[in-house]
C-alpha positions in Angstrom: 0.0 0.0 0.0 1.2 3.5 -0.8 0.8 4.9 2.7 2.2 3.3 5.8 0.1 4.7 8.6 -1.6 2.2 10.9 -3.9 3.2 13.7 -4.2 0.8 16.6 -7.5 0.6 18.5 -7.4 -1.5 21.6 -10.0 -3.1 23.8 -8.4 -2.8 27.2 -9.8 -6.1 28.7 -9.0 -8.7 26.1 -6.4 -11.3 27.3 -2.7 -10.5 27.1 -3.5 -7.0 25.7 -0.4 -5.3 27.0 2.0 -7.8 25.6 0.2 -7.9 22.3 0.1 -4.1 21.8 3.8 -3.9 22.8 4.8 -6.6 20.4 2.7 -5.2 17.5 3.9 -1.7 17.9 7.6 -2.7 18.1 7.2 -4.9 15.0 5.6 -2.1 13.0 8.2 0.5 14.1 11.1 -1.8 13.2 9.7 -1.7 9.7 9.5 2.1 9.7 5.7 2.0 9.7 4.0 5.1 11.1 2.0 3.9 14.1 -0.9 6.0 15.5 -2.1 5.0 19.0 -5.5 5.5 20.6 -5.5 6.6 24.2 -5.9 3.0 25.5 -2.9 1.7 23.6 -0.7 4.7 24.5 -1.5 4.2 28.2 -0.6 0.5 28.0 2.8 1.5 26.5 3.4 4.4 28.9 3.6 6.7 25.9 2.2 10.2 25.4 0.4 11.3 22.2 -2.5 8.9 22.2 -5.5 10.1 20.2 -9.2 10.0 20.8 -10.7 7.2 18.7 -12.5 9.7 16.4 -9.2 11.6 15.7 -7.4 8.3 15.1 -10.0 7.2 12.6 -9.5 10.4 10.6 -5.7 10.1 10.5 -4.9 6.5 9.9 -4.9 4.7 6.5 -5.6 1.3 8.1 -7.1 0.5 11.4 -5.9 -2.6 13.3 -8.5 -3.6 15.8 -7.1 -5.5 18.9 -10.4 -6.6 20.4 -13.7 -8.2 19.5 -16.5 -7.4 17.2 -17.8 -4.7 19.5 -14.5 -2.8 19.1 -14.7 -3.2 15.4 -18.3 -1.9 15.2 -17.3 1.1 17.4 -14.4 1.9 15.1 -16.6 1.6 12.0 -19.2 3.9 13.5 -16.5 6.5 14.4 -14.9 6.3 11.0 -18.3 6.4 9.3 -17.6 9.5 7.2 -14.1 8.6 6.3 -14.1 6.9 2.9 -11.1 4.8 1.9 -10.2 3.7 5.4 -9.4 0.0 5.5 -10.0 -2.3 8.5 -7.9 -5.4 9.0 -10.1 -7.9 10.7 -10.8 -11.6 11.1 -7.1 -12.3 11.7 -6.1 -14.8 14.4 -3.3 -13.5 16.6 -0.9 -16.2 15.4 -1.4 -15.0 11.8 -1.1 -11.3 12.6 2.4 -10.6 11.4 2.2 -12.6 8.2 -1.1 -10.8 7.5 0.4 -7.4 8.1 3.3 -8.3 5.7 0.7 -9.1 3.1 -1.1 -5.8 3.6 2.2 -3.9 3.0 2.8 -6.0 -0.1 -0.6 -5.2 -1.5 -1.7 -8.8 -1.4 -5.3 -8.1 -0.3 -8.7 -7.1 -1.6 -11.1 -4.6 -0.2 -14.7 -5.7 0.6 -17.0 -2.7 0.5 -19.8 -2.9 3.1 -23.0 -0.8 3.2 -23.7 1.3 6.3 -27.0 2.7 7.6 -27.4 6.4 8.3 -30.0 6.9 11.1 -31.7 10.1 12.3 -34.1 10.2 15.3 -36.7 12.9 15.0 -38.8 14.4 17.8 -41.4 17.1 17.1 -39.6 17.7 13.8 -36.1 18.1 15.3 -33.2 15.7 15.1 -32.4 14.6 18.6 -29.8 11.9 17.7 -28.1 10.5 14.7 -25.4 8.0 13.7 -24.0 5.7 11.1 -23.9 1.9 11.7 -22.3 -1.1 10.0 -24.6 -3.8 11.5 -28.0 -2.7 12.6 -30.3 -0.3 14.3 -32.5 -2.0 16.9 -35.8 -0.4 18.1 -36.9 -2.3 21.2 -39.2 -2.3 24.2 -38.2 -1.4 27.7 -37.7 -4.0 30.3 -41.1 -3.4 31.8 -43.2 -2.9 28.7 -45.1 -5.9 27.4 -44.9 -4.8 23.8 -44.3 -1.7 21.7 -46.2 -0.6 18.6 -44.4 0.7 15.6 -45.6 2.3 12.4 -43.4 1.4 9.5 -43.3 3.3 6.2 -41.0 2.8 3.2 -40.6 5.7 0.7 -43.5 7.4 2.4 -45.8 4.5 1.8 -47.4 2.8 4.8 -46.3 -0.8 5.2 -47.7 -2.0 8.5 -48.3 -1.4 12.2 -46.0 -3.8 14.1 -46.7 -5.0 17.7 -44.0 -6.9 19.4 -40.7 -6.7 21.2 -39.2 -4.5 18.5 -37.7 -4.3 15.1 -34.1 -4.7 13.7 -33.1 -2.8 10.6 -29.9 -4.5 9.4 -27.3 -4.3 6.6 -26.2 -7.5 4.9 -23.1 -7.4 7.1 -25.4 -7.4 10.2 -27.6 -10.2 8.8 -25.5 -12.7 10.7 -25.8 -10.7 14.0 -28.9 -10.0 16.0 -31.1 -10.2 12.9 -30.2 -13.8 12.5 -31.2 -14.6 16.0 -34.6 -13.0 15.3 -35.2 -15.3 12.3 -33.8 -13.0 9.6 -32.1 -14.3 6.5 -28.4 -14.4 5.8 -27.6 -12.0 3.0 -24.4 -11.8 1.1 -22.7 -8.4 1.4 -22.7 -8.3 -2.4 -26.5 -8.0 -2.3 -27.2 -4.3 -1.8 -30.2 -4.4 0.4 -31.6 -3.8 3.9 -33.5 -6.2 6.2 -36.4 -5.4 8.5 -36.6 -8.2 11.0 -39.4 -8.1 13.7 -38.5 -9.2 17.2 -41.1 -11.6 18.6 -44.0 -10.1 16.6 -47.5 -10.4 18.1 -48.9 -11.4 14.7 -47.0 -14.5 13.4 -47.6 -13.4 9.8 -45.1 -10.6 10.3 -41.9 -11.9 8.7 -38.5 -10.4 7.8 -38.7 -8.0 4.8 -35.8 -7.3 2.4 -35.9 -4.0 0.7 -33.6 -2.3 -1.9 -30.7 -0.1 -0.7 -32.1 3.1 -2.2 -35.2 3.4 0.0 -35.9 5.5 3.1 -37.4 3.7 6.0 -39.5 5.6 8.7 -40.3 3.8 11.9 -42.5 5.7 14.4 -43.1 4.7 18.0 -46.9 4.9 18.3 -47.3 3.3 21.7 -46.7 5.1 25.0 -44.0 3.0 26.6 -41.4 3.9 29.1 -38.0 2.6 28.3 -38.3 2.1 24.5 -34.9 2.4 22.9 -33.1 2.8 19.6 -29.7 1.1 19.8 -27.0 1.8 17.1 -24.7 -1.2 16.5 -25.2 -2.3 20.1 -23.0 0.6 21.1 -25.2 3.7 21.5 -28.6 3.7 23.0 -31.2 6.5 22.5 -34.4 6.7 24.6 -37.5 7.0 22.6 -40.8 8.6 23.5 -44.2 8.3 21.8 -44.3 9.9 18.4 -40.5 9.7 17.8 -39.6 8.7 14.3 -36.4 6.9 13.3 -35.4 7.7 9.7 -33.1 5.2 8.1 -31.4 5.1 4.7 -28.1 3.6 3.3 -25.2 6.0 4.0 -23.2 7.4 1.2 -20.1 6.2 3.1 -18.9 2.6 3.2 -16.8 0.5 5.5 -13.9 -1.2 3.7 -12.8 -4.5 5.1 -9.3 -5.9 4.2 -9.6 -9.5 3.1 -7.1 -11.9 1.7 -8.0 -13.6 -1.7 -8.1 -17.1 -0.4 -10.6 -16.2 2.4 -14.1 -16.2 1.0 -17.3 -14.9 2.6 -18.7 -18.5 2.6 -15.7 -19.9 4.3 -16.1 -17.4 7.1 -19.8 -18.3 7.3 -19.0 -22.0 7.6 -16.5 -21.3 10.3 -18.6 -18.8 12.3 -21.9 -20.7 12.1 -20.3 -24.2 12.4 -21.9 -25.4 9.2 -21.3 -29.1 8.4 -20.0 -29.9 11.9 -21.1 -33.2 13.4 
């Protein structure tokens, strides 16, 4: 790759984090790679100059995520408006250094993934917004029996949904919460969004797949304390009756670095344990 700047985002509680960060940073610096540390990584190394995650996402050419899927989703959300930023993911620790060598030798492909742009409106004003890689979940509070949602697509009324909530997912997120709610697995190459009801009161409500160029409006019509909109499992926004969540595909994309021999279906087989036993 032309540029040599790698940003390191670290989840502080994963096992052997300090030793891993130390080893990775030394390895990169030995190869004259420009390393940009987030605050967590800098603290672990007793160095100054750590950056806030948002700043790091704006500066680096590649983000190396030392942590789980949650760390990755957080980084994708923070970098939502930064096109051309690559994420190195799905690499086991024992394969980390050979994988980095291949990145610097340009032996990789970039997978472009859709993101969802969401705006929450209350009395005509935007009270929260965000960009997500996996999903936006609109769900009931812990005490509410059910919530009622009015769903419209491109301004056309679709249905009133009663149940525990609704997941609006990208193809990337189709193997996350949406899958648990009975949603389909969709290849990232299929440019679409999924609306998956959570425990619907009416069993005829089924997951709905829509094109990636539509606007989805979901309005909370019931009066329920504790209803929430959750962005990628990271940020929660309390909803009140009459709030509308507007969702559309973002103009920005997340780019995932993948090696040619690693296919989407191979990852599916491994993650979902297909064919085992």
